[in-house]
N, CA, C, O and the ligand as a Tripos MOL2 file, in Angstrom:
@<TRIPOS>MOLECULE
protein
  281   279    71     0     0
PROTEIN
NO_CHARGES

@<TRIPOS>ATOM
      1 N        -120.4350  -46.5750  -72.6440 N.3       1 MET1
      2 CA       -119.2680  -46.1340  -71.9650 C.3       1 MET1
      3 C        -118.0330  -46.7990  -72.6000 C.2       1 MET1
      4 O        -117.9520  -48.0060  -72.8300 O.2       1 MET1
      5 N        -117.1350  -45.9380  -72.8430 N.am      2 THR2
      6 CA       -115.8990  -46.4140  -73.4390 C.3       2 THR2
      7 C        -114.7430  -46.2470  -72.4270 C.2       2 THR2
      8 O        -114.7140  -45.3740  -71.5590 O.2       2 THR2
      9 N        -113.8430  -47.1350  -72.6270 N.am      3 HIS3
     10 CA       -112.6050  -47.0970  -71.7400 C.3       3 HIS3
     11 C        -111.4510  -46.5280  -72.6260 C.2       3 HIS3
     12 O        -111.0230  -47.1340  -73.6080 O.2       3 HIS3
     13 N        -111.0160  -45.4100  -72.2390 N.am      4 ALA4
     14 CA       -109.8310  -44.8890  -72.9570 C.3       4 ALA4
     15 C        -108.5190  -45.5750  -72.3340 C.2       4 ALA4
     16 O        -108.3150  -45.6150  -71.1210 O.2       4 ALA4
     17 N        -107.8230  -46.0040  -73.1110 N.am      5 SER5
     18 CA       -106.6160  -46.6500  -72.6880 C.3       5 SER5
     19 C        -105.4650  -45.6720  -72.7410 C.2       5 SER5
     20 O        -104.9750  -45.3340  -73.8180 O.2       5 SER5
     21 N        -105.0350  -45.2190  -71.5790 N.am      6 ALA6
     22 CA       -103.9270  -44.2760  -71.5440 C.3       6 ALA6
     23 C        -102.6290  -44.9930  -71.0270 C.2       6 ALA6
     24 O        -102.7240  -45.8590  -70.1580 O.2       6 ALA6
     25 N        -101.5890  -44.6840  -71.4860 N.am      7 ALA7
     26 CA       -100.3640  -45.1820  -71.0000 C.3       7 ALA7
     27 C        -100.0150  -44.6310  -69.6110 C.2       7 ALA7
     28 O         -99.8950  -43.4250  -69.3920 O.2       7 ALA7
     29 N         -99.8600  -45.5810  -68.6950 N.am      8 VAL8
     30 CA        -99.5750  -45.1160  -67.3300 C.3       8 VAL8
     31 C         -98.1610  -45.4410  -67.0800 C.2       8 VAL8
     32 O         -97.6820  -46.5650  -67.2340 O.2       8 VAL8
     33 N         -97.4990  -44.3660  -66.6730 N.am      9 ASP9
     34 CA        -96.1120  -44.6190  -66.3920 C.3       9 ASP9
     35 C         -95.9580  -45.3300  -65.0380 C.2       9 ASP9
     36 O         -96.4790  -44.8950  -64.0110 O.2       9 ASP9
     37 N         -95.2320  -46.4210  -65.0910 N.am     10 GLN10
     38 CA        -94.9520  -47.1180  -63.8780 C.3      10 GLN10
     39 C         -93.7450  -46.6450  -63.3030 C.2      10 GLN10
     40 O         -92.7770  -46.3520  -64.0040 O.2      10 GLN10
     41 N         -93.7460  -46.5460  -61.9510 N.am     11 PRO11
     42 CA        -92.4990  -46.0890  -61.2130 C.3      11 PRO11
     43 C         -91.4010  -47.0550  -61.4250 C.2      11 PRO11
     44 O         -91.6400  -48.2620  -61.4160 O.2      11 PRO11
     45 N         -90.2310  -46.5990  -61.6110 N.am     12 ILE12
     46 CA        -89.0590  -47.4160  -61.8280 C.3      12 ILE12
     47 C         -88.4060  -47.4680  -60.4210 C.2      12 ILE12
     48 O         -88.0280  -46.4020  -59.9350 O.2      12 ILE12
     49 N         -88.2460  -48.6060  -59.7390 N.am     13 PRO13
     50 CA        -87.5610  -48.7500  -58.4400 C.3      13 PRO13
     51 C         -86.0860  -48.3390  -58.5420 C.2      13 PRO13
     52 O         -85.3880  -48.7570  -59.4670 O.2      13 PRO13
     53 N         -85.6490  -47.5830  -57.6640 N.am     14 VAL14
     54 CA        -84.1560  -47.2250  -57.6520 C.3      14 VAL14
     55 C         -83.4380  -48.3380  -56.9350 C.2      14 VAL14
     56 O         -83.8980  -48.7800  -55.8820 O.2      14 VAL14
     57 N         -82.4240  -48.7680  -57.4200 N.am     15 GLN15
     58 CA        -81.5450  -49.8330  -56.7940 C.3      15 GLN15
     59 C         -80.5740  -49.0950  -55.9910 C.2      15 GLN15
     60 O         -79.8960  -48.1840  -56.4670 O.2      15 GLN15
     61 N         -80.4980  -49.5030  -54.7110 N.am     16 ILE16
     62 CA        -79.4000  -48.9540  -53.8800 C.3      16 ILE16
     63 C         -78.4730  -50.1070  -53.4480 C.2      16 ILE16
     64 O         -78.8580  -51.0600  -52.7720 O.2      16 ILE16
     65 N         -77.2740  -49.9410  -53.8780 N.am     17 PRO17
     66 CA        -76.3500  -51.0350  -53.6560 C.3      17 PRO17
     67 C         -76.2260  -51.2720  -52.1080 C.2      17 PRO17
     68 O         -76.2770  -50.3230  -51.3250 O.2      17 PRO17
     69 N         -76.0700  -52.4870  -51.7200 N.am     18 LEU18
     70 CA        -75.9380  -52.9040  -50.3310 C.3      18 LEU18
     71 C         -74.7120  -52.2230  -49.7100 C.2      18 LEU18
     72 O         -74.6770  -51.8560  -48.5360 O.2      18 LEU18
     73 N         -73.6860  -52.0780  -50.6100 N.am     19 ARG19
     74 CA        -72.4150  -51.5410  -50.1910 C.3      19 ARG19
     75 C         -72.5570  -50.1220  -49.6640 C.2      19 ARG19
     76 O         -71.7840  -49.6810  -48.8140 O.2      19 ARG19
     77 N         -73.6080  -49.3750  -50.2070 N.am     20 GLU20
     78 CA        -73.8220  -48.0520  -49.7550 C.3      20 GLU20
     79 C         -74.6800  -47.9370  -48.5260 C.2      20 GLU20
     80 O         -74.6950  -46.9080  -47.8500 O.2      20 GLU20
     81 N         -75.4220  -49.0450  -48.2340 N.am     21 ILE21
     82 CA        -76.3330  -49.0300  -47.1360 C.3      21 ILE21
     83 C         -75.7210  -49.4600  -45.8560 C.2      21 ILE21
     84 O         -76.1140  -49.0040  -44.7830 O.2      21 ILE21
     85 N         -74.7100  -50.3810  -45.9570 N.am     22 ILE22
     86 CA        -74.1370  -51.0340  -44.7970 C.3      22 ILE22
     87 C         -73.5490  -49.9980  -43.8430 C.2      22 ILE22
     88 O         -73.8650  -50.0830  -42.6560 O.2      22 ILE22
     89 N         -72.6760  -48.9700  -44.2630 N.am     23 PRO23
     90 CA        -72.1020  -48.0050  -43.3780 C.3      23 PRO23
     91 C         -73.0940  -47.2100  -42.6410 C.2      23 PRO23
     92 O         -72.8790  -46.8910  -41.4710 O.2      23 PRO23
     93 N         -74.2430  -46.8500  -43.2990 N.am     24 TRP24
     94 CA        -75.2970  -46.0520  -42.6020 C.3      24 TRP24
     95 C         -76.0430  -46.9900  -41.6210 C.2      24 TRP24
     96 O         -76.4280  -46.5730  -40.5290 O.2      24 TRP24
     97 N         -76.2320  -48.2140  -42.0160 N.am     25 ALA25
     98 CA        -76.9420  -49.0840  -41.0680 C.3      25 ALA25
     99 C         -76.1170  -49.3320  -39.7650 C.2      25 ALA25
    100 O         -76.6470  -49.3870  -38.6550 O.2      25 ALA25
    101 N         -74.8080  -49.4740  -39.9820 N.am     26 VAL26
    102 CA        -73.9320  -49.6060  -38.7980 C.3      26 VAL26
    103 C         -73.9100  -48.3400  -37.9270 C.2      26 VAL26
    104 O         -73.9380  -48.4160  -36.6990 O.2      26 VAL26
    105 N         -73.8610  -47.2180  -38.5670 N.am     27 PHE27
    106 CA        -73.8910  -45.9180  -37.8560 C.3      27 PHE27
    107 C         -75.1780  -45.7760  -37.1200 C.2      27 PHE27
    108 O         -75.1650  -45.4690  -35.9280 O.2      27 PHE27
    109 N         -76.2610  -45.9770  -37.7500 N.am     28 VAL28
    110 CA        -77.5620  -45.8480  -37.0830 C.3      28 VAL28
    111 C         -77.7630  -46.8330  -35.9530 C.2      28 VAL28
    112 O         -78.3770  -46.5090  -34.9370 O.2      28 VAL28
    113 N         -77.2020  -48.1410  -36.1460 N.am     29 GLY29
    114 CA        -77.3070  -49.0760  -35.1230 C.3      29 GLY29
    115 C         -76.4810  -48.7410  -33.8320 C.2      29 GLY29
    116 O         -76.8860  -48.9650  -32.6910 O.2      29 GLY29
    117 N         -75.2810  -48.1820  -34.1490 N.am     30 ILE30
    118 CA        -74.4570  -47.6790  -33.0380 C.3      30 ILE30
    119 C         -75.1570  -46.4910  -32.2500 C.2      30 ILE30
    120 O         -75.1670  -46.4670  -31.0190 O.2      30 ILE30
    121 N         -75.7220  -45.5380  -33.0110 N.am     31 LEU31
    122 CA        -76.4620  -44.5320  -32.3960 C.3      31 LEU31
    123 C         -77.6770  -45.0580  -31.5420 C.2      31 LEU31
    124 O         -77.9400  -44.5950  -30.4320 O.2      31 LEU31
    125 N         -78.3400  -45.9850  -32.1030 N.am     32 ALA32
    126 CA        -79.4590  -46.6040  -31.3660 C.3      32 ALA32
    127 C         -79.0090  -47.3190  -30.0680 C.2      32 ALA32
    128 O         -79.6940  -47.2170  -29.0500 O.2      32 ALA32
    129 N         -77.9420  -47.9920  -30.0900 N.am     33 PHE33
    130 CA        -77.3500  -48.5400  -28.8620 C.3      33 PHE33
    131 C         -76.9490  -47.5360  -27.8060 C.2      33 PHE33
    132 O         -77.1250  -47.7730  -26.6110 O.2      33 PHE33
    133 N         -76.4200  -46.4340  -28.2390 N.am     34 VAL34
    134 CA        -75.9980  -45.3520  -27.3690 C.3      34 VAL34
    135 C         -77.2500  -44.7520  -26.7350 C.2      34 VAL34
    136 O         -77.2910  -44.5550  -25.5210 O.2      34 VAL34
    137 N         -78.2470  -44.4650  -27.5230 N.am     35 VAL35
    138 CA        -79.4850  -43.9010  -27.0050 C.3      35 VAL35
    139 C         -80.1350  -44.9570  -26.0010 C.2      35 VAL35
    140 O         -80.5640  -44.6080  -24.9010 O.2      35 VAL35
    141 N         -80.1740  -46.2720  -26.4580 N.am     36 LEU36
    142 CA        -80.7560  -47.1990  -25.5470 C.3      36 LEU36
    143 C         -79.9270  -47.3260  -24.2330 C.2      36 LEU36
    144 O         -80.5220  -47.5510  -23.1790 O.2      36 LEU36
    145 N         -78.5910  -47.1920  -24.2620 N.am     37 TYR37
    146 CA        -77.8090  -47.1980  -23.0170 C.3      37 TYR37
    147 C         -78.2900  -46.0470  -22.1840 C.2      37 TYR37
    148 O         -78.6320  -46.2650  -21.0220 O.2      37 TYR37
    149 N         -78.3420  -44.8520  -22.6830 N.am     38 PHE38
    150 CA        -78.6730  -43.7060  -21.8350 C.3      38 PHE38
    151 C         -80.0530  -43.8060  -21.3550 C.2      38 PHE38
    152 O         -80.3060  -43.3540  -20.2380 O.2      38 PHE38
    153 N         -80.9700  -44.3390  -22.0560 N.am     39 VAL39
    154 CA        -82.4200  -44.4090  -21.6150 C.3      39 VAL39
    155 C         -82.5030  -45.5890  -20.5360 C.2      39 VAL39
    156 O         -83.2220  -45.4450  -19.5470 O.2      39 VAL39
    157 N         -81.8160  -46.6700  -20.7210 N.am     40 SER40
    158 CA        -82.0570  -47.8430  -19.8840 C.3      40 SER40
    159 C         -81.1220  -47.9410  -18.7060 C.2      40 SER40
    160 O         -81.5970  -48.2680  -17.6180 O.2      40 SER40
    161 N         -79.7820  -47.6750  -18.8300 N.am     41 THR41
    162 CA        -78.8260  -48.0240  -17.9000 C.3      41 THR41
    163 C         -78.0780  -46.9060  -17.2250 C.2      41 THR41
    164 O         -77.3170  -47.1980  -16.3020 O.2      41 THR41
    165 N         -78.2300  -45.5860  -17.6190 N.am     42 GLU42
    166 CA        -77.5000  -44.5180  -17.2250 C.3      42 GLU42
    167 C         -78.0610  -44.0640  -15.8240 C.2      42 GLU42
    168 O         -78.8240  -43.1060  -15.6980 O.2      42 GLU42
    169 N         -77.6270  -44.8120  -14.8250 N.am     43 GLU43
    170 CA        -77.9470  -44.4240  -13.4510 C.3      43 GLU43
    171 C         -77.1090  -45.1860  -12.5200 C.2      43 GLU43
    172 O         -76.6840  -46.2960  -12.8390 O.2      43 GLU43
    173 N         -76.8320  -44.6110  -11.3070 N.am     44 GLY44
    174 CA        -76.1850  -45.2800  -10.2830 C.3      44 GLY44
    175 C         -74.7070  -45.8000  -10.6280 C.2      44 GLY44
    176 O         -73.8810  -45.0070  -11.0820 O.2      44 GLY44
    177 N         -74.4280  -46.9860  -10.4310 N.am     45 ALA45
    178 CA        -73.0480  -47.5090  -10.6140 C.3      45 ALA45
    179 C         -72.6940  -47.5170  -12.1240 C.2      45 ALA45
    180 O         -71.5000  -47.4840  -12.4230 O.2      45 ALA45
    181 N         -73.5650  -47.5550  -13.0270 N.am     46 THR46
    182 CA        -73.3150  -47.6490  -14.4410 C.3      46 THR46
    183 C         -73.3410  -46.2460  -15.0330 C.2      46 THR46
    184 O         -73.2470  -46.1330  -16.2550 O.2      46 THR46
    185 N         -73.4630  -45.1560  -14.2500 N.am     47 ALA47
    186 CA        -73.5760  -43.8620  -14.9160 C.3      47 ALA47
    187 C         -72.2300  -43.3520  -15.3310 C.2      47 ALA47
    188 O         -71.2180  -43.4590  -14.6390 O.2      47 ALA47
    189 N         -72.2950  -42.7730  -16.5450 N.am     48 LEU48
    190 CA        -70.9820  -42.2210  -17.1330 C.3      48 LEU48
    191 C         -70.9470  -40.7640  -16.6810 C.2      48 LEU48
    192 O         -69.8360  -40.2440  -16.5730 O.2      48 LEU48
    193 N         -72.0050  -40.0680  -16.4120 N.am     49 PHE49
    194 CA        -72.0320  -38.6890  -15.9830 C.3      49 PHE49
    195 C         -72.6050  -38.6130  -14.5500 C.2      49 PHE49
    196 O         -73.6190  -39.2150  -14.1980 O.2      49 PHE49
    197 N         -71.9060  -37.8650  -13.8080 N.am     50 SER50
    198 CA        -72.3020  -37.7670  -12.3660 C.3      50 SER50
    199 C         -73.4880  -36.7390  -12.2650 C.2      50 SER50
    200 O         -73.6420  -35.9000  -13.1520 O.2      50 SER50
    201 N         -74.2830  -36.8090  -11.2300 N.am     51 GLY51
    202 CA        -75.2720  -35.8630  -11.0360 C.3      51 GLY51
    203 C         -76.6940  -36.2350  -11.4950 C.2      51 GLY51
    204 O         -77.6490  -35.5480  -11.1320 O.2      51 GLY51
    205 N         -76.8350  -37.2120  -12.2150 N.am     52 GLY52
    206 CA        -78.1410  -37.6780  -12.4980 C.3      52 GLY52
    207 C         -78.9300  -36.9190  -13.5300 C.2      52 GLY52
    208 O         -80.1260  -37.1520  -13.7060 O.2      52 GLY52
    209 N         -78.2400  -35.9780  -14.2390 N.am     53 TYR53
    210 CA        -78.9330  -35.1100  -15.2070 C.3      53 TYR53
    211 C         -79.4490  -35.9330  -16.3820 C.2      53 TYR53
    212 O         -80.5830  -35.7690  -16.8320 O.2      53 TYR53
    213 N         -78.6000  -36.8090  -16.8560 N.am     54 VAL54
    214 CA        -79.0350  -37.7040  -17.9840 C.3      54 VAL54
    215 C         -80.1490  -38.4910  -17.5370 C.2      54 VAL54
    216 O         -81.1850  -38.5110  -18.2020 O.2      54 VAL54
    217 N         -80.0240  -39.1650  -16.4290 N.am     55 HIS55
    218 CA        -81.2220  -39.9630  -15.9380 C.3      55 HIS55
    219 C         -82.4370  -39.2320  -15.8600 C.2      55 HIS55
    220 O         -83.4750  -39.7190  -16.3060 O.2      55 HIS55
    221 N         -82.4000  -38.0140  -15.2900 N.am     56 GLU56
    222 CA        -83.6660  -37.2060  -15.2200 C.3      56 GLU56
    223 C         -84.1550  -36.7320  -16.5840 C.2      56 GLU56
    224 O         -85.3620  -36.6510  -16.8100 O.2      56 GLU56
    225 N         -83.2160  -36.4130  -17.5170 N.am     57 PHE57
    226 CA        -83.6370  -36.0280  -18.7690 C.3      57 PHE57
    227 C         -84.4720  -37.1110  -19.5560 C.2      57 PHE57
    228 O         -85.4510  -36.8380  -20.2510 O.2      57 PHE57
    229 N         -83.9770  -38.3320  -19.3650 N.am     58 VAL58
    230 CA        -84.7050  -39.5180  -20.0730 C.3      58 VAL58
    231 C         -85.6470  -40.2430  -19.2170 C.2      58 VAL58
    232 O         -86.1080  -41.3190  -19.5970 O.2      58 VAL58
    233 N         -85.9740  -39.7140  -18.0520 N.am     59 HIS59
    234 CA        -86.7990  -40.4440  -17.0800 C.3      59 HIS59
    235 C         -88.0820  -40.8880  -17.5980 C.2      59 HIS59
    236 O         -88.4720  -42.0350  -17.3790 O.2      59 HIS59
    237 N         -88.7960  -40.0140  -18.3020 N.am     60 ASP60
    238 CA        -90.1180  -40.4450  -18.8500 C.3      60 ASP60
    239 C         -89.9500  -41.5100  -19.9270 C.2      60 ASP60
    240 O         -90.8250  -42.3650  -20.0570 O.2      60 ASP60
    241 N         -88.8710  -41.5010  -20.7080 N.am     61 GLY61
    242 CA        -88.5870  -42.5050  -21.6230 C.3      61 GLY61
    243 C         -88.3410  -43.8590  -20.9930 C.2      61 GLY61
    244 O         -88.7480  -44.8830  -21.5410 O.2      61 GLY61
    245 N         -87.6630  -43.8740  -19.8230 N.am     62 ARG62
    246 CA        -87.5410  -45.0990  -19.0910 C.3      62 ARG62
    247 C         -88.7410  -45.7110  -18.7020 C.2      62 ARG62
    248 O         -88.8570  -46.9260  -18.8570 O.2      62 ARG62
    249 N         -89.7390  -44.9810  -18.1700 N.am     63 HIS63
    250 CA        -91.0220  -45.4710  -17.7620 C.3      63 HIS63
    251 C         -91.8560  -45.8970  -19.0380 C.2      63 HIS63
    252 O         -92.5980  -46.8770  -18.9750 O.2      63 HIS63
    253 N         -91.7370  -45.2100  -20.1050 N.am     64 LEU64
    254 CA        -92.4730  -45.4720  -21.3290 C.3      64 LEU64
    255 C         -91.9880  -46.8190  -21.8800 C.2      64 LEU64
    256 O         -92.8060  -47.5790  -22.3990 O.2      64 LEU64
    257 N         -90.6640  -47.1520  -21.7880 N.am     65 LEU65
    258 CA        -90.2170  -48.3730  -22.3200 C.3      65 LEU65
    259 C         -90.0980  -49.4530  -21.2240 C.2      65 LEU65
    260 O         -89.4930  -50.4990  -21.4570 O.2      65 LEU65
    261 N         -90.6610  -49.2090  -20.0560 N.am     66 ALA66
    262 CA        -90.8570  -50.1950  -18.9980 C.3      66 ALA66
    263 C         -89.4780  -50.6120  -18.3770 C.2      66 ALA66
    264 O         -89.3440  -51.7220  -17.8620 O.2      66 ALA66
    265 N         -88.5010  -49.7390  -18.4330 N.am     67 PHE67
    266 CA        -87.3080  -50.0780  -17.7100 C.3      67 PHE67
    267 C         -87.5130  -49.7770  -16.1760 C.2      67 PHE67
    268 O         -88.1560  -48.7960  -15.8030 O.2      67 PHE67
    269 N         -86.9680  -50.6210  -15.3600 N.am     68 PRO68
    270 CA        -87.0890  -50.3450  -13.9020 C.3      68 PRO68
    271 C         -86.3900  -49.1180  -13.4550 C.2      68 PRO68
    272 O         -85.3500  -48.7820  -14.0210 O.2      68 PRO68
    273 N         -86.8830  -48.4290  -12.4870 N.am     69 CYS69
    274 CA        -86.3820  -47.0980  -12.2300 C.3      69 CYS69
    275 C         -86.1940  -46.9020  -10.7770 C.2      69 CYS69
    276 O         -85.0660  -46.7740  -10.3020 O.2      69 CYS69
    277 N         -87.3450  -46.8730  -10.0090 N.am     70 HIS70
    278 CA        -87.3200  -46.4820   -8.6730 C.3      70 HIS70
    279 C         -87.2710  -47.6500   -7.7350 C.2      70 HIS70
    280 O         -87.2440  -47.4640   -6.5190 O.2      70 HIS70
    281 ZN        -88.7540  -43.3270  -12.4910 Zn       71 ZN71
@<TRIPOS>BOND
     1     1     2 1
     2     2     3 1
     3     3     4 2
     4     3     5 am
     5     5     6 1
     6     6     7 1
     7     7     8 2
     8     7     9 am
     9     9    10 1
    10    10    11 1
    11    11    12 2
    12    11    13 am
    13    13    14 1
    14    14    15 1
    15    15    16 2
    16    15    17 am
    17    17    18 1
    18    18    19 1
    19    19    20 2
    20    19    21 am
    21    21    22 1
    22    22    23 1
    23    23    24 2
    24    23    25 am
    25    25    26 1
    26    26    27 1
    27    27    28 2
    28    27    29 am
    29    29    30 1
    30    30    31 1
    31    31    32 2
    32    31    33 am
    33    33    34 1
    34    34    35 1
    35    35    36 2
    36    35    37 am
    37    37    38 1
    38    38    39 1
    39    39    40 2
    40    39    41 am
    41    41    42 1
    42    42    43 1
    43    43    44 2
    44    43    45 am
    45    45    46 1
    46    46    47 1
    47    47    48 2
    48    47    49 am
    49    49    50 1
    50    50    51 1
    51    51    52 2
    52    51    53 am
    53    53    54 1
    54    54    55 1
    55    55    56 2
    56    55    57 am
    57    57    58 1
    58    58    59 1
    59    59    60 2
    60    59    61 am
    61    61    62 1
    62    62    63 1
    63    63    64 2
    64    63    65 am
    65    65    66 1
    66    66    67 1
    67    67    68 2
    68    67    69 am
    69    69    70 1
    70    70    71 1
    71    71    72 2
    72    71    73 am
    73    73    74 1
    74    74    75 1
    75    75    76 2
    76    75    77 am
    77    77    78 1
    78    78    79 1
    79    79    80 2
    80    79    81 am
    81    81    82 1
    82    82    83 1
    83    83    84 2
    84    83    85 am
    85    85    86 1
    86    86    87 1
    87    87    88 2
    88    87    89 am
    89    89    90 1
    90    90    91 1
    91    91    92 2
    92    91    93 am
    93    93    94 1
    94    94    95 1
    95    95    96 2
    96    95    97 am
    97    97    98 1
    98    98    99 1
    99    99   100 2
   100    99   101 am
   101   101   102 1
   102   102   103 1
   103   103   104 2
   104   103   105 am
   105   105   106 1
   106   106   107 1
   107   107   108 2
   108   107   109 am
   109   109   110 1
   110   110   111 1
   111   111   112 2
   112   111   113 am
   113   113   114 1
   114   114   115 1
   115   115   116 2
   116   115   117 am
   117   117   118 1
   118   118   119 1
   119   119   120 2
   120   119   121 am
   121   121   122 1
   122   122   123 1
   123   123   124 2
   124   123   125 am
   125   125   126 1
   126   126   127 1
   127   127   128 2
   128   127   129 am
   129   129   130 1
   130   130   131 1
   131   131   132 2
   132   131   133 am
   133   133   134 1
   134   134   135 1
   135   135   136 2
   136   135   137 am
   137   137   138 1
   138   138   139 1
   139   139   140 2
   140   139   141 am
   141   141   142 1
   142   142   143 1
   143   143   144 2
   144   143   145 am
   145   145   146 1
   146   146   147 1
   147   147   148 2
   148   147   149 am
   149   149   150 1
   150   150   151 1
   151   151   152 2
   152   151   153 am
   153   153   154 1
   154   154   155 1
   155   155   156 2
   156   155   157 am
   157   157   158 1
   158   158   159 1
   159   159   160 2
   160   159   161 am
   161   161   162 1
   162   162   163 1
   163   163   164 2
   164   163   165 am
   165   165   166 1
   166   166   167 1
   167   167   168 2
   168   167   169 am
   169   169   170 1
   170   170   171 1
   171   171   172 2
   172   171   173 am
   173   173   174 1
   174   174   175 1
   175   175   176 2
   176   175   177 am
   177   177   178 1
   178   178   179 1
   179   179   180 2
   180   179   181 am
   181   181   182 1
   182   182   183 1
   183   183   184 2
   184   183   185 am
   185   185   186 1
   186   186   187 1
   187   187   188 2
   188   187   189 am
   189   189   190 1
   190   190   191 1
   191   191   192 2
   192   191   193 am
   193   193   194 1
   194   194   195 1
   195   195   196 2
   196   195   197 am
   197   197   198 1
   198   198   199 1
   199   199   200 2
   200   199   201 am
   201   201   202 1
   202   202   203 1
   203   203   204 2
   204   203   205 am
   205   205   206 1
   206   206   207 1
   207   207   208 2
   208   207   209 am
   209   209   210 1
   210   210   211 1
   211   211   212 2
   212   211   213 am
   213   213   214 1
   214   214   215 1
   215   215   216 2
   216   215   217 am
   217   217   218 1
   218   218   219 1
   219   219   220 2
   220   219   221 am
   221   221   222 1
   222   222   223 1
   223   223   224 2
   224   223   225 am
   225   225   226 1
   226   226   227 1
   227   227   228 2
   228   227   229 am
   229   229   230 1
   230   230   231 1
   231   231   232 2
   232   231   233 am
   233   233   234 1
   234   234   235 1
   235   235   236 2
   236   235   237 am
   237   237   238 1
   238   238   239 1
   239   239   240 2
   240   239   241 am
   241   241   242 1
   242   242   243 1
   243   243   244 2
   244   243   245 am
   245   245   246 1
   246   246   247 1
   247   247   248 2
   248   247   249 am
   249   249   250 1
   250   250   251 1
   251   251   252 2
   252   251   253 am
   253   253   254 1
   254   254   255 1
   255   255   256 2
   256   255   257 am
   257   257   258 1
   258   258   259 1
   259   259   260 2
   260   259   261 am
   261   261   262 1
   262   262   263 1
   263   263   264 2
   264   263   265 am
   265   265   266 1
   266   266   267 1
   267   267   268 2
   268   267   269 am
   269   269   270 1
   270   270   271 1
   271   271   272 2
   272   271   273 am
   273   273   274 1
   274   274   275 1
   275   275   276 2
   276   275   277 am
   277   277   278 1
   278   278   279 1
   279   279   280 2
@<TRIPOS>SUBSTRUCTURE
     1 MET1         2 RESIDUE 1 A MET
     2 THR2         6 RESIDUE 1 A THR
     3 HIS3        10 RESIDUE 1 A HIS
     4 ALA4        14 RESIDUE 1 A ALA
     5 SER5        18 RESIDUE 1 A SER
     6 ALA6        22 RESIDUE 1 A ALA
     7 ALA7        26 RESIDUE 1 A ALA
     8 VAL8        30 RESIDUE 1 A VAL
     9 ASP9        34 RESIDUE 1 A ASP
    10 GLN10       38 RESIDUE 1 A GLN
    11 PRO11       42 RESIDUE 1 A PRO
    12 ILE12       46 RESIDUE 1 A ILE
    13 PRO13       50 RESIDUE 1 A PRO
    14 VAL14       54 RESIDUE 1 A VAL
    15 GLN15       58 RESIDUE 1 A GLN
    16 ILE16       62 RESIDUE 1 A ILE
    17 PRO17       66 RESIDUE 1 A PRO
    18 LEU18       70 RESIDUE 1 A LEU
    19 ARG19       74 RESIDUE 1 A ARG
    20 GLU20       78 RESIDUE 1 A GLU
    21 ILE21       82 RESIDUE 1 A ILE
    22 ILE22       86 RESIDUE 1 A ILE
    23 PRO23       90 RESIDUE 1 A PRO
    24 TRP24       94 RESIDUE 1 A TRP
    25 ALA25       98 RESIDUE 1 A ALA
    26 VAL26      102 RESIDUE 1 A VAL
    27 PHE27      106 RESIDUE 1 A PHE
    28 VAL28      110 RESIDUE 1 A VAL
    29 GLY29      114 RESIDUE 1 A GLY
    30 ILE30      118 RESIDUE 1 A ILE
    31 LEU31      122 RESIDUE 1 A LEU
    32 ALA32      126 RESIDUE 1 A ALA
    33 PHE33      130 RESIDUE 1 A PHE
    34 VAL34      134 RESIDUE 1 A VAL
    35 VAL35      138 RESIDUE 1 A VAL
    36 LEU36      142 RESIDUE 1 A LEU
    37 TYR37      146 RESIDUE 1 A TYR
    38 PHE38      150 RESIDUE 1 A PHE
    39 VAL39      154 RESIDUE 1 A VAL
    40 SER40      158 RESIDUE 1 A SER
    41 THR41      162 RESIDUE 1 A THR
    42 GLU42      166 RESIDUE 1 A GLU
    43 GLU43      170 RESIDUE 1 A GLU
    44 GLY44      174 RESIDUE 1 A GLY
    45 ALA45      178 RESIDUE 1 A ALA
    46 THR46      182 RESIDUE 1 A THR
    47 ALA47      186 RESIDUE 1 A ALA
    48 LEU48      190 RESIDUE 1 A LEU
    49 PHE49      194 RESIDUE 1 A PHE
    50 SER50      198 RESIDUE 1 A SER
    51 GLY51      202 RESIDUE 1 A GLY
    52 GLY52      206 RESIDUE 1 A GLY
    53 TYR53      210 RESIDUE 1 A TYR
    54 VAL54      214 RESIDUE 1 A VAL
    55 HIS55      218 RESIDUE 1 A HIS
    56 GLU56      222 RESIDUE 1 A GLU
    57 PHE57      226 RESIDUE 1 A PHE
    58 VAL58      230 RESIDUE 1 A VAL
    59 HIS59      234 RESIDUE 1 A HIS
    60 ASP60      238 RESIDUE 1 A ASP
    61 GLY61      242 RESIDUE 1 A GLY
    62 ARG62      246 RESIDUE 1 A ARG
    63 HIS63      250 RESIDUE 1 A HIS
    64 LEU64      254 RESIDUE 1 A LEU
    65 LEU65      258 RESIDUE 1 A LEU
    66 ALA66      262 RESIDUE 1 A ALA
    67 PHE67      266 RESIDUE 1 A PHE
    68 PRO68      270 RESIDUE 1 A PRO
    69 CYS69      274 RESIDUE 1 A CYS
    70 HIS70      278 RESIDUE 1 A HIS
    71 ZN71       281 GROUP 0 **** ****
């Protein structure tokens, strides 16, 4: 049995400068906090929207993430 030596192309990692990542990381972080607010705190005295529609829309998510509800 012979071993054929074939040149295997190694993947070259792409370098992404940190300067290009930071604005997107901040943007995604802000979006994550907004979503976390609506899932966790949007009800009662802290509600931004009246009527409880947002609370009912994310209600299953509240229970899934173990936020107190009822
Ligand atoms: Zn509930």
